[in-house]
C-alpha positions in Angstrom: 14.1 -12.5 -7.4 14.6 -10.1 -10.2 14.8 -6.3 -9.8 11.5 -4.7 -9.1 10.3 -2.6 -12.0 8.3 0.6 -11.2 7.1 3.2 -13.7 5.7 6.6 -12.7 2.7 6.7 -15.1 -0.6 4.9 -14.9 -1.3 2.1 -12.3 -0.4 -1.4 -13.4 -3.1 -4.1 -13.5 -2.4 -7.8 -13.8 -5.0 -9.8 -15.8 -5.1 -13.5 -15.1 -7.3 -15.9 -17.2 -6.7 -19.1 -19.1 -8.9 -17.9 -22.0 -7.1 -15.7 -24.4 -10.3 -14.0 -25.7 -11.1 -12.8 -22.2 -7.6 -11.5 -21.8 -7.8 -9.7 -25.1 -11.2 -8.2 -24.2 -10.0 -7.0 -20.8 -6.8 -5.6 -22.3 -8.7 -3.6 -24.9 -11.1 -2.4 -22.2 -8.4 -1.1 -19.8 -5.2 -0.4 -21.8 -6.0 3.3 -22.4 -6.1 3.9 -18.6 -3.7 1.4 -17.1 -0.5 -0.5 -17.8 -1.5 -4.1 -18.4 0.3 -7.3 -17.6 -1.2 -10.7 -18.4 -0.9 -14.3 -17.1 -2.7 -17.5 -18.2 -2.9 -19.1 -14.7 -2.1 -18.4 -11.1 1.4 -19.8 -11.2 2.4 -17.4 -14.0 0.7 -14.6 -12.1 2.8 -15.3 -9.0 6.0 -14.9 -11.0 4.8 -11.5 -12.3 3.8 -10.3 -8.9 7.3 -11.2 -7.5 9.0 -8.9 -10.1 6.6 -6.2 -11.2 5.1 -3.3 -9.3 1.4 -4.3 -9.6 -1.3 -2.1 -8.2 -4.4 -4.4 -8.8 -5.1 -7.9 -9.9 -8.2 -9.2 -11.9 -8.3 -13.0 -12.0 -10.6 -15.7 -13.2 -11.6 -18.3 -10.7 -11.5 -21.5 -12.8 -8.0 -22.0 -14.1 -5.5 -24.9 -14.4 -2.3 -25.2 -12.3 -3.5 -22.6 -9.7 -7.0 -21.2 -9.7 -8.2 -17.8 -8.6 -9.0 -18.8 -5.1 -5.5 -20.3 -4.7 -3.9 -17.2 -6.2 -5.9 -14.9 -3.8 -4.9 -17.1 -0.8 -1.2 -17.1 -1.9 -1.2 -13.3 -2.3 -2.9 -12.6 1.0 -0.5 -15.0 2.8 2.6 -13.1 1.5 3.0 -9.9 3.5 4.7 -8.0 0.7 1.8 -8.7 -1.6 -1.2 -8.8 0.7 -2.1 -5.1 0.2 -2.7 -5.4 -3.5 -6.5 -5.3 -4.3 -7.8 -8.4 -6.1 -11.0 -8.7 -8.2 -12.3 -12.3 -8.9 -14.2 -13.0 -12.0 -16.3 -16.2 -12.2 -19.1 -18.0 -14.0 -20.0 -19.7 -10.7 -23.2 -18.0 -9.7 -23.6 -19.4 -6.2 -23.6 -17.6 -2.9 -21.2 -20.1 -1.4 -18.6 -19.3 -4.2 -18.9 -15.6 -3.4 -18.5 -16.2 0.3 -15.4 -18.3 -0.3 -13.8 -15.6 -2.4 -14.5 -12.9 0.1 -13.4 -15.0 3.1 -9.9 -15.5 1.6 -9.5 -11.8 1.0 -10.8 -10.9 -2.4 -11.8 -7.2 -2.6 -14.6 -7.7 -5.1 -16.4 -10.6 -6.8 -17.9 -10.2 -10.2 -20.0 -12.8 -12.1 -19.5 -13.6 -15.8 -20.9 -12.3 -18.1 -20.2 -8.9 -16.5 -20.8 -5.3 -17.4 -17.7 -3.6 -18.6 -18.8 -0.4 -16.9 -19.3 -2.2 -13.6 -15.8 -3.6 -13.8 -14.2 -0.3 -14.6 -16.0 1.4 -11.7 -14.9 -1.3 -9.3 -11.3 -0.8 -10.4 -11.5 2.9 -10.1 -13.0 2.7 -6.6 -10.4 0.3 -5.3 -7.5 2.4 -6.7 -9.2 5.6 -5.5 -9.6 4.3 -2.0 -5.9 3.3 -1.9 -4.9 6.7 -3.2 -7.0 8.5 -0.5 -5.5 6.3 2.2 -2.0 7.1 0.9 -2.8 10.9 0.9 -4.2 10.6 4.4 -1.1 8.9 5.8 1.3 11.3 4.1 -0.4 14.6 4.7 -2.0 14.2 8.2 0.4 14.8 11.1 -1.4 12.4 13.4 -2.6 9.8 10.8 -0.6 7.0 12.6 -2.8 7.5 15.7 -6.1 7.3 13.8 -8.2 4.2 14.6 -10.0 4.4 11.3 -6.8 4.5 9.3 -5.4 1.6 11.4 -8.5 -0.5 10.5 -8.2 0.3 6.8 -4.5 -0.5 6.7 -4.6 -3.5 9.1 -1.6 -5.2 7.5 0.9 -6.8 9.9 3.8 -6.1 7.6 3.2 -2.3 7.6 2.4 -2.2 11.3 5.7 -4.0 12.0 7.6 -1.5 9.8 6.0 1.4 11.7 6.9 -0.2 15.1 10.5 -0.7 14.1 10.9 2.8 12.9 9.2 4.3 16.0 11.4 2.2 18.3 14.5 3.4 16.6 13.9 7.1 15.8 17.1 8.2 17.6 19.2 5.4 16.0 21.7 6.9 13.6 21.7 3.6 11.7 18.0 3.8 10.9 17.9 3.4 7.2 16.6 1.0 4.5 19.4 -1.6 5.2 18.6 -1.6 8.9 14.8 -1.8 8.3 15.1 -4.6 5.8 17.3 -6.5 8.2 14.8 -6.1 11.1 11.9 -7.2 8.8 13.9 -10.2 7.5 13.1 -9.3 3.9 15.3 -8.2 0.9 15.6 -4.5 0.1 13.7 -5.0 -3.2 10.8 -6.7 -1.3 10.7 -3.9 1.2 10.8 -1.2 -1.5 8.0 -2.8 -3.5 5.7 -3.2 -0.5 6.1 0.4 0.7 6.2 1.9 -2.8 2.9 0.3 -3.9 1.1 1.2 -0.7 2.4 4.7 0.1 4.1 5.8 -3.1 7.1 6.4 -1.0 10.6 4.8 -0.8 11.6 3.2 2.5 13.8 6.2 3.3 10.9 8.5 2.6 8.7 6.5 4.9 11.3 6.7 7.7 11.3 10.4 7.2 7.5 10.6 7.3 7.2 8.6 10.5 9.9 10.7 12.2 7.6 13.7 11.5 4.5 11.8 12.6 6.1 11.1 15.9 7.2 14.7 16.2 3.6 15.8 15.6 2.5 13.4 18.4 5.0 15.0 20.8 4.1 18.5 19.8 0.4 17.6 20.5 1.4 16.6 24.0 2.5 20.3 24.5 5.2 19.2 27.0 8.5 19.7 25.1 10.4 22.5 23.4 10.7 22.1 19.6 14.5 21.6 19.9 13.9 18.7 22.3 11.4 17.1 19.9 13.7 17.5 17.0 16.4 15.6 18.8 14.0 12.9 20.1 13.0 12.0 16.5 16.5 12.0 15.1 17.0 15.5 13.8 20.3 17.3 14.8 19.2 20.6 13.4 16.1 22.5 14.6 16.0 24.4 11.3 16.0 21.3 9.2 13.3 19.8 11.4 11.1 22.9 10.9 11.6 23.0 7.2 10.9 19.3 6.7 7.8 19.5 8.9 6.4 22.4 7.0 7.1 20.8 3.6 5.4 17.5 4.6 2.3 18.9 6.4 2.0 22.4 4.9 2.2 24.1 8.3 5.1 24.9 10.7 5.5 23.1 14.0 4.2 26.3 15.7 1.2 26.5 13.5 0.4 22.9 14.3 0.7 23.5 18.0 -1.6 26.5 17.8 -4.1 24.4 15.9 -4.0 21.7 18.6 -4.4 24.3 21.4 -7.4 25.9 19.6 -9.1 22.5 19.3 -8.8 21.6 23.0 
């Protein structure tokens, strides 16, 4: 697999259609807001998804080689890609076709001819929802305990990562190499999955989940801060306090006071 390419500007959208005029139209419609990649069938799309940091896919259903349903099924069956939102475009105006697309994991199903404004709003909403979920996970001390967040992010790959990190918080070898080995994936695959979902590197996610666990322990109100710092892998209480404050915009003491007030 080639090196994963990530840029820091607009989200990247992959357009998949065997009709060049449709690709040109979609490109002209979206290029001012997004970075655009194009593919003429599902197989070509697969290769792009393996090497590019794609944030959303828009695919036609009827294509040679690999159609939109098959592409969707392939994406959702690969843990490192299953989180990417996918919009299916089709001229098949039947309820059964819509049901089939949604059952295999498509996030939206739009009939041709479609309203350009409708498509743009669908894209914006899917990306906005993803951004809101990212913000919730990274700025809420107890996000990892939220049932709602768990349902929204019900992805075995990410849940496995979290379990491995939580089980090894006091392990000095807990880093991206250790995590990729436990997940049985390459470091580029691990990086792409975590980066596109959380906008974090694997090491940053390890750091975040250390602090999430610390917040959970603080909320129990049973341990001293020095004990909690050591339990989650910090050897310096000062560093723990600084990192907690930077991540959640409150000190451990302020968080504990908030927990006590809400009881």
